[in-house]
MILUMMI-269581 format. One record per residue (C-alpha): z negated, y, x. Coordinates in steps of 0.02 Angstrom, whole numbers, plus 50000, padded with zeros to 5 digits. Last residue first. Layout:
! MILUMMI-269581
ZYX;...
//
This chain:
! MILUMMI-269581
489485098049083;490675109049198;490775108149378;491005125949470;492865121449561;492185125949767;493275142149869;491645139650030;491275157450145;491095153550300;489455151450388;489715135550446;491405132750460;492405131250320;493565124050211;494425124650056;494685118549851;492635109849869;491895102049733;490575110349604;488665115949598;488045093849625;486445090849597;486235074949711;485855084249834;483895095149739;483625074749652;483555071549870;484385060749960;486055056049828;487095065149919;487915082049910;488525092950036;487785107850066;488385127049994;487115141150050;485555147849961;484195148650086;483055138750026;483685135349859;485225124349948;486495124649843;487595107749810;489325101649873;490725087149829;491995087549961;493965087949924;493995102750031;493135102250202;491595108050224;490365112850379;488645115150341;487635131350264;489165137050170;489235152850095;489785153549926;491565157549784;492025153849650;493455147449573;493925147949390;494885136049244;495355143549055;497085134749144;496965122249246;496835126949455;498125121049516;498365103849664;499565099349818;498725114049932;497125108149936;497815094450028;497955077449987;498685060950104;499275048149999;499105030550116;500385021550085;499965000050003;
//
């Protein structure tokens, strides 16, 4: 089976959705799940390690290094 390579330029937001921007607390690449750390309000990679880290804020749509702006699509319920 062939491997598909996707980049954020391959996708677009649907009608009615919007992107947000925040500061990264770690290196982030597109399509990673993010959470906001309450102690510094920066975005980090979501995980199941703690309740805070398991609260998904959204999905990254851009890459960013530490302390750079990162674009993301907020998760909605």
